[in-house]
RODO-2510 file (C-alpha; in nm, 4 decimals, decimal comma):
residues 524
     n   res          X          Y          Z
     1     m    -1,8828     0,3354     6,3856
     2     r    -1,8941    -0,0018     6,2150
     3     a    -1,6457    -0,1352     6,4710
     4     i    -1,8810    -0,0273     6,7488
     5     l    -2,1848    -0,1769     6,5815
     6     s    -2,0013    -0,5024     6,5170
     7     g    -1,9952    -0,5814     6,8867
     8     t    -2,2321    -0,8372     7,0330
     9     k    -2,4191    -0,5629     7,2107
    10     y    -2,5553    -0,4133     6,8877
    11     p    -2,6443    -0,6956     6,6420
    12     v    -2,9714    -0,5340     6,5432
    13     c    -2,8057    -0,2012     6,4598
    14     l    -2,5431    -0,3768     6,2444
    15     k    -2,8064    -0,5586     6,0441
    16     t    -3,0057    -0,2393     6,0015
    17     a    -2,6982    -0,0449     5,8799
    18     d    -2,6101    -0,3186     5,6290
    19     w    -2,9660    -0,3280     5,5000
    20     i    -2,9774     0,0522     5,4563
    21     n    -2,6401     0,0509     5,2782
    22     t    -2,7516    -0,2289     5,0421
    23     q    -3,0778    -0,0569     4,9585
    24     y    -2,9005     0,2719     4,8906
    25     i    -2,6608     0,1026     4,6440
    26     k    -2,9555    -0,0570     4,4644
    27     v    -3,1421     0,2721     4,4383
    28     r    -2,8308     0,4588     4,3289
    29     d    -2,7777     0,2197     4,0372
    30     l    -3,1295     0,2741     3,9030
    31     p    -3,1444     0,4844     3,5806
    32     i    -3,4271     0,6983     3,7218
    33     f    -3,2144     0,7845     4,0252
    34     r    -2,9272     0,9054     3,8038
    35     t    -3,1794     1,1178     3,6120
    36     v    -3,3412     1,2920     3,9124
    37     q    -3,0253     1,3123     4,1237
    38     p    -2,9378     1,6760     4,0279
    39     y    -3,2968     1,7889     4,0891
    40     l    -3,3179     1,5907     4,4130
    41     t    -3,0114     1,7689     4,5473
    42     a    -3,1616     2,1091     4,4676
    43     i    -3,4957     2,0144     4,6285
    44     v    -3,3202     1,8924     4,9454
    45     s    -3,1142     2,2137     4,9619
    46     i    -3,4279     2,4322     4,9263
    47     a    -3,6148     2,2251     5,1851
    48     t    -3,3232     2,2636     5,4248
    49     v    -3,3255     2,6415     5,3838
    50     v    -3,7020     2,6593     5,4413
    51     l    -3,6716     2,4379     5,7465
    52     l    -3,3948     2,6486     5,8953
    53     v    -3,5823     2,9716     5,8363
    54     t    -3,8883     2,8228     6,0070
    55     v    -3,6863     2,7006     6,3064
    56     i    -3,5184     3,0404     6,3425
    57     y    -3,8582     3,2050     6,3350
    58     f    -3,9849     2,9901     6,6195
    59     t    -3,6774     3,0186     6,8482
    60     d    -3,8157     3,3241     7,0243
    61     s    -3,5071     3,5335     6,9479
    62     d    -3,2659     3,2966     7,1224
    63     l    -2,9351     3,4405     6,9996
    64     q    -2,7411     3,1184     7,0368
    65     w    -2,9910     2,9203     6,8326
    66     i    -3,0206     3,2002     6,5790
    67     a    -2,6402     3,2135     6,5361
    68     f    -2,6146     2,8365     6,5063
    69     l    -2,9015     2,7985     6,2653
    70     s    -2,7883     3,1012     6,0630
    71     g    -2,4513     2,9339     6,0132
    72     v    -2,6206     2,6188     5,8978
    73     l    -2,8402     2,8275     5,6666
    74     v    -2,5394     3,0035     5,5134
    75     a    -2,3634     2,6692     5,4649
    76     a    -2,6703     2,5278     5,2905
    77     i    -2,6984     2,8329     5,0658
    78     v    -2,3273     2,8115     4,9753
    79     a    -2,3616     2,4386     4,9015
    80     m    -2,6614     2,5039     4,6782
    81     a    -2,4740     2,7846     4,4962
    82     v    -2,1712     2,5615     4,4393
    83     r    -2,3953     2,2852     4,3107
    84     t    -2,5745     2,5237     4,0774
    85     s    -2,2438     2,6630     3,9472
    86     h    -2,1136     2,3128     3,8833
    87     a    -2,4307     2,2216     3,6991
    88     e    -2,3998     2,5306     3,4819
    89     l    -2,0352     2,4469     3,4071
    90     v    -2,1243     2,0916     3,3049
    91     a    -2,4113     2,2189     3,0902
    92     s    -2,1819     2,4739     2,9227
    93     r    -1,9239     2,2056     2,8519
    94     h    -2,1846     1,9729     2,7040
    95     t    -2,3197     2,2595     2,4919
    96     t    -1,9715     2,3316     2,3564
    97     q    -1,9179     1,9640     2,2759
    98     l    -2,2570     1,9480     2,1074
    99     l    -2,1780     2,2513     1,8915
   100     g    -1,8429     2,1010     1,7958
   101     t    -2,0082     1,7712     1,7072
   102     e    -2,2693     1,9503     1,4979
   103     e    -1,9968     2,1409     1,3119
   104     k    -1,8004     1,8223     1,2424
   105     l    -2,1170     1,6488     1,1276
   106     a    -2,1958     1,9342     0,8900
   107     q    -1,8407     1,9198     0,7519
   108     e    -1,8634     1,5419     0,7076
   109     i    -2,1936     1,5828     0,5219
   110     k    -2,0332     1,8393     0,2883
   111     l    -1,7362     1,6105     0,2233
   112     h    -1,9685     1,3157     0,1639
   113     l    -2,1755     1,5125    -0,0859
   114     w    -1,8596     1,6343    -0,2600
   115     a    -1,7223     1,2801    -0,2744
   116     e    -2,0476     1,1496    -0,4211
   117     k    -2,0499     1,4260    -0,6816
   118     t    -1,6858     1,3629    -0,7738
   119     a    -1,7374     0,9882    -0,7867
   120     t    -2,0409     1,0275    -1,0105
   121     a    -1,8532     1,2568    -1,2489
   122     s    -1,5480     1,0284    -1,2543
   123     k    -1,7642     0,7222    -1,3129
   124     a    -1,9405     0,8908    -1,6043
   125     r    -1,6088     0,9974    -1,7571
   126     l    -1,4556     0,6541    -1,7066
   127     q    -1,7602     0,4872    -1,8581
   128     f    -1,7491     0,7116    -2,1646
   129     v    -1,3759     0,6786    -2,2220
   130     g    -1,3762     0,3060    -2,1456
   131     e    -1,6474     0,2274    -2,3961
   132     k    -1,4816     0,4417    -2,6662
   133     f    -1,1285     0,3278    -2,5845
   134     p    -0,9720     0,1499    -2,8864
   135     a    -0,8311    -0,1440    -2,6882
   136     m    -0,9435    -0,4361    -2,4754
   137     l    -0,9596    -0,2985    -2,1210
   138     a    -1,0630    -0,4605    -1,7908
   139     y    -1,0016    -0,4155    -1,4199
   140     v    -0,9459    -0,7134    -1,1903
   141     d    -0,9408    -0,6991    -0,8086
   142     a    -0,6952    -0,8681    -0,5746
   143     e    -0,9080    -1,1844    -0,5719
   144     q    -0,8810    -1,2022    -0,9531
   145     r    -1,2458    -1,1160    -1,0160
   146     c    -1,3441    -0,8862    -1,3007
   147     c    -1,4855    -0,5562    -1,1729
   148     y    -1,4851    -0,3564    -1,4973
   149     h    -1,4669    -0,4241    -1,8717
   150     n    -1,5218    -0,2160    -2,1837
   151     a    -1,7038    -0,2962    -2,5071
   152     m    -1,3935    -0,4106    -2,6975
   153     f    -1,2998    -0,6488    -2,4150
   154     r    -1,6437    -0,8104    -2,4341
   155     q    -1,6287    -0,8303    -2,8141
   156     w    -1,2816    -0,9808    -2,7982
   157     l    -1,3981    -1,2636    -2,5721
   158     g    -1,7469    -1,2895    -2,7234
   159     l    -1,9113    -1,2660    -2,3816
   160     n    -2,2037    -1,0734    -2,2372
   161     p    -2,1576    -0,8382    -1,9374
   162     d    -2,3292    -1,0810    -1,6994
   163     q    -2,0790    -1,3488    -1,8043
   164     i    -1,7889    -1,1242    -1,6932
   165     d    -1,9121    -0,9208    -1,3946
   166     g    -1,7711    -1,0656    -1,0738
   167     q    -1,6418    -1,3773    -1,2475
   168     a    -1,2974    -1,5256    -1,1869
   169     l    -1,0340    -1,4218    -1,4382
   170     r    -0,9593    -1,7865    -1,5211
   171     e    -1,3209    -1,8411    -1,6286
   172     v    -1,3352    -1,5192    -1,8301
   173     l    -1,0104    -1,5619    -2,0250
   174     g    -1,0259    -1,9367    -2,0632
   175     s    -0,7765    -2,1983    -1,9510
   176     k    -0,5358    -2,1500    -2,2441
   177     l    -0,4798    -1,7766    -2,2075
   178     y    -0,4882    -1,7922    -1,8283
   179     a    -0,2161    -2,0584    -1,8279
   180     e     0,0079    -1,8182    -2,0221
   181     i    -0,0420    -1,5257    -1,7833
   182     e    -0,0614    -1,7102    -1,4515
   183     s     0,3093    -1,6693    -1,3840
   184     l     0,2826    -1,2949    -1,4565
   185     l     0,0106    -1,2322    -1,1991
   186     a     0,2456    -1,2814    -0,9049
   187     g     0,4662    -1,0022    -1,0380
   188     v     0,1646    -0,7770    -1,0909
   189     m     0,0470    -0,8314    -0,7329
   190     a     0,3999    -0,7422    -0,6221
   191     g     0,3537    -0,3993    -0,7830
   192     k     0,5313    -0,4582    -1,1139
   193     t     0,3950    -0,3789    -1,4590
   194     m     0,4099    -0,6978    -1,6669
   195     q     0,4101    -0,7413    -2,0457
   196     h     0,2537    -1,0253    -2,2441
   197     e     0,2127    -1,1142    -2,6110
   198     y    -0,0714    -1,3380    -2,7194
   199     v    -0,1509    -1,4941    -3,0560
   200     q    -0,5250    -1,5266    -3,1120
   201     e    -0,6665    -1,7657    -3,3690
   202     l    -0,9691    -1,6111    -3,5422
   203     a    -1,2619    -1,8083    -3,6801
   204     s    -1,1516    -1,7278    -4,0351
   205     g    -0,8273    -1,9128    -3,9753
   206     v    -0,6231    -1,5939    -3,9590
   207     s    -0,4141    -1,5275    -3,6464
   208     r    -0,3405    -1,1907    -3,4936
   209     r    -0,0875    -1,0873    -3,2316
   210     l    -0,1961    -0,8897    -2,9272
   211     s     0,0289    -0,6910    -2,6971
   212     g    -0,0843    -0,7019    -2,3352
   213     q    -0,0034    -0,4967    -2,0294
   214     y    -0,0887    -0,5783    -1,6676
   215     i    -0,0700    -0,2577    -1,4645
   216     p    -0,0986    -0,2878    -1,0824
   217     d    -0,3261    -0,0594    -0,8821
   218     s    -0,2194     0,0262    -0,5250
   219     d    -0,3564     0,2223    -0,2343
   220     n    -0,1703     0,5000    -0,0501
   221     e     0,0084     0,2432     0,1664
   222     g     0,1467     0,0678    -0,1394
   223     k    -0,0708    -0,2431    -0,1081
   224     v    -0,1781    -0,3746    -0,4488
   225     t    -0,5588    -0,3852    -0,4595
   226     g    -0,5984    -0,5049    -0,8187
   227     f    -0,4652    -0,4504    -1,1681
   228     c    -0,5655    -0,3155    -1,5065
   229     l    -0,5583    -0,5596    -1,7979
   230     l    -0,5026    -0,4063    -2,1419
   231     y    -0,4567    -0,5694    -2,4835
   232     t    -0,3976    -0,3903    -2,8139
   233     p    -0,3522    -0,5469    -3,1603
   234     m     0,0037    -0,5418    -3,2926
   235     a     0,0786    -0,4343    -3,6478
   236     e     0,1895    -0,7270    -3,8621
   237     e     0,5160    -0,6895    -4,0550
   238     k     0,5095    -0,7856    -4,4230
   239     v     0,8177    -0,9018    -4,6115
   240     l     0,8385    -0,7466    -4,9595
   241     p     1,0943    -0,7686    -5,2374
   242     k     1,3324    -0,4725    -5,2380
   243     s     1,1763    -0,3157    -5,5482
   244     a     0,8254    -0,3676    -5,4196
   245     e     0,9319    -0,2389    -5,0797
   246     r     1,0774     0,0774    -5,2389
   247     n     0,7614     0,1377    -5,4417
   248     a     0,5440     0,0769    -5,1391
   249     l     0,7468     0,3203    -4,9318
   250     e     0,7316     0,5883    -5,2005
   251     s     0,3583     0,5500    -5,2621
   252     d     0,2508     0,5094    -4,9003
   253     r     0,4884     0,7548    -4,7326
   254     p     0,2199     1,0188    -4,6532
   255     a    -0,0113     0,7498    -4,5182
   256     a     0,2729     0,6053    -4,3118
   257     r     0,3485     0,9437    -4,1642
   258     a    -0,0184     0,9957    -4,0834
   259     e    -0,0347     0,6515    -3,9240
   260     s     0,2786     0,7275    -3,7229
   261     r     0,1346     1,0556    -3,5989
   262     e    -0,1919     0,8835    -3,5088
   263     k    -0,0099     0,6093    -3,3196
   264     s     0,2020     0,8662    -3,1376
   265     l    -0,1064     1,0586    -3,0297
   266     f    -0,2761     0,7373    -2,9239
   267     d     0,0245     0,6253    -2,7180
   268     e     0,0451     0,9628    -2,5474
   269     s    -0,3272     0,9648    -2,4732
   270     f    -0,3253     0,6115    -2,3432
   271     g    -0,0184     0,6743    -2,1339
   272     e    -0,1898     0,9542    -1,9453
   273     q    -0,5164     0,7637    -1,8987
   274     a    -0,3837     0,4229    -1,8059
   275     s    -0,1301     0,5685    -1,5638
   276     g    -0,3640     0,7671    -1,3461
   277     w    -0,5445     1,0435    -1,5463
   278     g    -0,2752     1,3067    -1,5302
   279     v     0,0688     1,1426    -1,5279
   280     s     0,2532     1,2696    -1,8324
   281     a     0,6132     1,3035    -1,9412
   282     a     0,6109     1,6658    -1,8266
   283     s     0,4792     1,5786    -1,4794
   284     v     0,7363     1,3005    -1,4380
   285     t     1,0169     1,5339    -1,5475
   286     q     0,8964     1,7943    -1,3000
   287     a     0,8787     1,5319    -1,0234
   288     i     1,2409     1,4314    -1,0885
   289     e     1,3683     1,7890    -1,1029
   290     e     1,1751     1,9020    -0,7939
   291     d     1,2295     1,5833    -0,5877
   292     e     0,8615     1,4969    -0,5786
   293     f     0,9258     1,1225    -0,5677
   294     r     0,9253     0,9464    -0,2304
   295     l     1,1465     0,6575    -0,1259
   296     y     0,9725     0,3636     0,0401
   297     c     1,1181     0,0323     0,1516
   298     q     1,0160    -0,3237     0,2271
   299     t     1,1971    -0,5401     0,4784
   300     i     1,3987    -0,8444     0,3752
   301     t     1,4249    -1,0551     0,6907
   302     p     1,6568    -1,3503     0,7638
   303     i     1,4590    -1,6667     0,8399
   304     k     1,7442    -1,9071     0,9092
   305     t     1,7753    -1,9240     1,2866
   306     d     2,1244    -2,0732     1,2882
   307     k     2,2990    -1,7806     1,1161
   308     g     2,3505    -1,4222     1,2268
   309     l     2,2152    -1,2595     0,9131
   310     c     2,1187    -0,8914     0,9053
   311     i     1,7876    -0,7353     0,8071
   312     h     1,7952    -0,5721     0,4620
   313     h     1,5561    -0,3451     0,2728
   314     e     1,4377    -0,3156    -0,0871
   315     i     1,3906     0,0443    -0,2015
   316     l     1,0538     0,1218    -0,3601
   317     l     0,9351     0,4377    -0,5326
   318     r     0,6188     0,6459    -0,5034
   319     m     0,5299     0,9644    -0,6904
   320     a     0,3863     1,2530    -0,4890
   321     e     0,0570     1,3975    -0,6099
   322     e    -0,1637     1,6820    -0,4929
   323     e    -0,3294     1,6607    -0,1481
   324     d    -0,0525     1,4360    -0,0111
   325     n    -0,1545     1,1412    -0,2307
   326     l     0,1113     0,8984    -0,3505
   327     l     0,1003     0,7196    -0,6852
   328     p     0,2283     0,3578    -0,6999
   329     p     0,4884     0,2543    -0,9616
   330     g     0,2248     0,1106    -1,1929
   331     a     0,0757     0,4578    -1,2331
   332     f     0,3870     0,6354    -1,3622
   333     l     0,6445     0,3772    -1,4759
   334     p     0,4693     0,3096    -1,8111
   335     v     0,4988     0,6809    -1,8919
   336     v     0,8617     0,6888    -1,7769
   337     e     0,9443     0,3872    -1,9920
   338     r     0,7568     0,5176    -2,2959
   339     h     0,9513     0,8457    -2,2898
   340     d     1,2928     0,6843    -2,2262
   341     m     1,3386     0,8363    -1,8795
   342     m     1,4056     0,5135    -1,6870
   343     t     1,7810     0,5704    -1,6655
   344     r     1,7282     0,9255    -1,5428
   345     l     1,4884     0,8023    -1,2750
   346     d     1,7300     0,5270    -1,1662
   347     r     2,0042     0,7870    -1,1276
   348     w     1,7710     0,9997    -0,9156
   349     v     1,6999     0,7043    -0,6867
   350     v     2,0697     0,6263    -0,6410
   351     s     2,1532     0,9908    -0,5725
   352     q     1,8713     1,0358    -0,3175
   353     m     1,9446     0,7042    -0,1479
   354     l     2,3139     0,7832    -0,1017
   355     q     2,2313     1,1293     0,0319
   356     w     1,9998     0,9674     0,2863
   357     l     2,2650     0,7111     0,3832
   358     s     2,5250     0,9848     0,4282
   359     v     2,3062     1,1376     0,7016
   360     h     2,1505     0,8260     0,8570
   361     q     2,3843     0,5542     0,9777
   362     p     2,2257     0,2132     0,9081
   363     a     2,2851    -0,0897     1,1255
   364     l     2,6090    -0,2718     1,0598
   365     g     2,5679    -0,5185     0,7729
   366     t     2,2399    -0,3734     0,6467
   367     i     2,2051    -0,3687     0,2661
   368     f     1,9649    -0,1596     0,0575
   369     f     1,8427    -0,3190    -0,2662
   370     i     1,7825    -0,0805    -0,5602
   371     n     1,5967    -0,2012    -0,8700
   372     l     1,7496    -0,1241    -1,2099
   373     t     1,5662    -0,1169    -1,5424
   374     r     1,6827    -0,2721    -1,8676
   375     d     1,7594     0,0719    -2,0136
   376     t     1,9975     0,1446    -1,7273
   377     l     2,1810    -0,1828    -1,7889
   378     s     2,2680    -0,0518    -2,1357
   379     d     2,3866     0,2844    -1,9993
   380     a     2,7655     0,2607    -2,0147
   381     g     2,8068     0,5566    -1,7806
   382     f     2,5775     0,4427    -1,5016
   383     a     2,8378     0,2420    -1,3082
   384     d     3,0758     0,5397    -1,3106
   385     f     2,7905     0,7632    -1,1950
   386     v     2,7370     0,5324    -0,8958
   387     l     3,1091     0,5439    -0,8163
   388     s     3,1147     0,9256    -0,8278
   389     q     2,8135     0,9447    -0,5954
   390     l     2,9752     0,6994    -0,3524
   391     q     3,2916     0,9081    -0,3447
   392     k     3,0906     1,2290    -0,3066
   393     t     2,8847     1,1060    -0,0102
   394     g     3,1427     0,8801     0,1536
   395     v     2,8957     0,5914     0,1818
   396     p     3,0547     0,2417     0,1744
   397     a     2,9845     0,0690    -0,1569
   398     g     2,8864    -0,2568     0,0133
   399     v     2,5690    -0,1040     0,1529
   400     l     2,4160    -0,0981    -0,1986
   401     c     2,2871    -0,4021    -0,3866
   402     f     2,1569    -0,3482    -0,7393
   403     e     1,8635    -0,5713    -0,8241
   404     i     1,8226    -0,6894    -1,1850
   405     e     1,5230    -0,8697    -1,3315
   406     e     1,6100    -1,2124    -1,4686
   407     a     1,4187    -1,1381    -1,7910
   408     d     1,6100    -0,8099    -1,8424
   409     a     1,9413    -0,9812    -1,7789
   410     a     1,8618    -1,2534    -2,0329
   411     l     1,7460    -0,9985    -2,2897
   412     r     2,0588    -0,7845    -2,2590
   413     l     2,3108    -1,0396    -2,1431
   414     a     2,6256    -0,8679    -2,2681
   415     d     2,5338    -0,5293    -2,1199
   416     t     2,4295    -0,6911    -1,7911
   417     a     2,7503    -0,8939    -1,7605
   418     a     2,9638    -0,5854    -1,8250
   419     f     2,7702    -0,3766    -1,5742
   420     v     2,7793    -0,6454    -1,3027
   421     q     3,1534    -0,6962    -1,3428
   422     k     3,2214    -0,3235    -1,3175
   423     i     2,9860    -0,2461    -1,0276
   424     r     3,1177    -0,5409    -0,8239
   425     q     3,4720    -0,4127    -0,8753
   426     y     3,3584    -0,0872    -0,7114
   427     g     3,2387    -0,2866    -0,4094
   428     c     2,8629    -0,2892    -0,4655
   429     q     2,6595    -0,6082    -0,4583
   430     v     2,4188    -0,7535    -0,7152
   431     a     2,0958    -0,9519    -0,6904
   432     l     1,9088    -1,1366    -0,9632
   433     c     1,5342    -1,1179    -0,8946
   434     g     1,2431    -1,3184    -1,0347
   435     f     1,4814    -1,6137    -1,0541
   436     g     1,3295    -1,9427    -1,1676
   437     r     1,0588    -1,7914    -1,3853
   438     e     1,2384    -1,9015    -1,7028
   439     r     1,3685    -2,2484    -1,7831
   440     a     1,7186    -2,1272    -1,8608
   441     s     1,7633    -1,9376    -1,5333
   442     f     2,0727    -2,1284    -1,4200
   443     d     2,2510    -2,0522    -1,7484
   444     l     2,2634    -1,6841    -1,6497
   445     l     2,4832    -1,7648    -1,3514
   446     r     2,7608    -1,8750    -1,5870
   447     n     2,7957    -1,5205    -1,7188
   448     i     2,6714    -1,3057    -1,4288
   449     k     2,8279    -1,3234    -1,0841
   450     v     2,5754    -1,2193    -0,8202
   451     n     2,5558    -1,2092    -0,4409
   452     f     2,1837    -1,2838    -0,4034
   453     l     1,9183    -1,4810    -0,5887
   454     k     1,5601    -1,3661    -0,5302
   455     i     1,3418    -1,6698    -0,5953
   456     d     1,0429    -1,5825    -0,8140
   457     g     0,7352    -1,4956    -0,6082
   458     g     0,5108    -1,6957    -0,8392
   459     l     0,6912    -2,0111    -0,7293
   460     v     0,7028    -1,9169    -0,3609
   461     c     0,3378    -1,8205    -0,3097
   462     t     0,2090    -2,1400    -0,4771
   463     m     0,4607    -2,3960    -0,3543
   464     l     0,2455    -2,5273    -0,0668
   465     h    -0,0153    -2,6648    -0,3084
   466     d     0,2077    -2,7153    -0,6148
   467     p     0,4754    -2,9843    -0,5647
   468     i     0,6511    -2,8852    -0,8887
   469     n     0,6997    -2,5271    -0,7715
   470     l     0,8095    -2,6551    -0,4303
   471     a     1,0746    -2,8684    -0,6007
   472     k     1,1894    -2,5663    -0,8041
   473     v     1,2279    -2,3524    -0,4928
   474     a     1,4258    -2,6263    -0,3168
   475     s     1,6454    -2,6783    -0,6251
   476     i     1,7203    -2,3063    -0,6684
   477     n     1,8096    -2,2733    -0,3011
   478     r     2,0340    -2,5806    -0,3086
   479     v     2,2234    -2,4760    -0,6231
   480     a     2,2649    -2,1183    -0,4984
   481     h     2,4149    -2,2321    -0,1696
   482     t     2,6447    -2,4711    -0,3540
   483     i     2,8018    -2,1836    -0,5505
   484     g     2,8043    -1,9435    -0,2528
   485     i     2,4992    -1,7261    -0,3287
   486     q     2,2456    -1,6259    -0,0648
   487     t     1,8752    -1,6719    -0,1427
   488     i     1,5726    -1,4480    -0,0869
   489     a     1,2161    -1,5751    -0,1281
   490     e     0,9815    -1,3175    -0,2835
   491     l     0,6079    -1,2905    -0,2009
   492     a     0,6272    -1,4684     0,1347
   493     e     0,2685    -1,3865     0,2306
   494     t     0,1738    -1,6340     0,5062
   495     d     0,3250    -1,7919     0,8181
   496     e     0,2869    -2,1358     0,6577
   497     v     0,4950    -2,0322     0,3560
   498     i     0,7605    -1,8767     0,5803
   499     a     0,7776    -2,1912     0,7932
   500     r     0,8252    -2,4079     0,4819
   501     l     1,0969    -2,1736     0,3537
   502     r     1,2727    -2,2076     0,6880
   503     e     1,2611    -2,5863     0,6529
   504     l     1,4193    -2,5537     0,3076
   505     e     1,6913    -2,3317     0,4664
   506     v     1,6253    -2,0316     0,2459
   507     d     1,8280    -1,7404     0,3815
   508     f     1,5829    -1,4480     0,3603
   509     a     1,2146    -1,3816     0,2920
   510     q     1,0281    -1,0759     0,1644
   511     g     0,6557    -1,0118     0,1345
   512     f     0,3458    -0,8996     0,3229
   513     g     0,3957    -1,1923     0,5619
   514     i     0,7220    -1,0239     0,6668
   515     g     0,6298    -0,6563     0,6397
   516     r     0,4405    -0,4097     0,4231
   517     p     0,6091    -0,1243     0,2361
   518     r     0,6679     0,1852     0,4498
   519     a     0,8349     0,5220     0,4171
   520     l     1,2144     0,5058     0,4301
   521     k     1,2224     0,7639     0,7106
   522     e     1,0373     0,5193     0,9375
   523     i     1,3432     0,2944     0,9714
   524     e     1,5582     0,5744     1,1124
***
């Protein structure tokens, strides 16, 4: 039709057709047209039927016209019926969707009300316990700003609540104390519980020792969102002559027993509260026996482009809770350590990891790093346990690398050296993590032969704006390569840090800038 109209004989018709088409598109796009369109169709259909009936009535019984117009009438009626049925179907579908939306909204309102009620009850309980808690307690978010503090914490610092709320931790604690703990904060933000001892000088001239704990708080994905800061006074030891000591022991024995019982009850109570309101020795034991722990991992990626290094993984641990929640290490490790179950938990990790490796074939050259605690380093039978599990599962020993904290190795040097020598003879590898945190770090390498050095995250994450830490990272990397040890940079959080590590020719990097922790099954 348009081809016919496009000829020179019909220019007026072409312009008229284009104008009608343009006007129809404009009208069709109007909101009012979309609103009345269904009704307009029905009105046109009814008008057509009326018109046909009228025409049939005035045809003077002409059978041909009656047959023709009757067919048109039937077609119009069928079209109107189909349109009506379609409209009813659309309305029914929209009604069903509306009912479903209303039901979901009602459920969301119930959940919201329940969450508000639970949060209010938990806040009241936390407020009561926090204010009555016999220790200095505070909560700090990931930006190192104080979000919570109890009465003893305020009394300890001599500050009012408005001087603490939302303030930076450096300003709250003061430059002296903050300088002592600054190196610990990197470990806390990496998900590790850190210990600290602090000597406070009182106004009377007397000093007292405080034992501090920094317990990380993580979400269900394992990301550290803050940490709990806790300080408790330490009992001072008094040196007495032997006779005086004997008399004191005989006279004060009942009081000592009472004090011991009180301290034991306090430790147990604190352990359950500070570790998540419900994590106890019994629940940890049950989790080990019933395999309620979950293995997670974080990628250790090669960053040197000129070497064909493989991707490795550090094994992390989460504890399963009700309603599919997972507790981070900071929530249950203090309880595990307090009740001397660290070695048992380490054995569980090794056993579960080797069972997983016996079923899932990792990429050639991939190594899985498993953290060991200081108690396990002193367990003379642990290395033989690893060997028996390797033989039982048939997993090559070289796929495992046992990761030891530098501080633990220095504290138990003889036990660590013996363990490292034995486990390397079996074919496993060893890594020393947190390296560079202490001044005497390089002295450890004289007694402990390792395959990897994990450069302390506190040095790595601050090296771009701290030339001293940058020099330490470069020095550690250079010395390690000189003696044939590969290096891994911890807490590589940004692209800028990773790029600088690549310039320094560090072998591997680990941190949120590389990858977040994820379930072990996701790397299958």
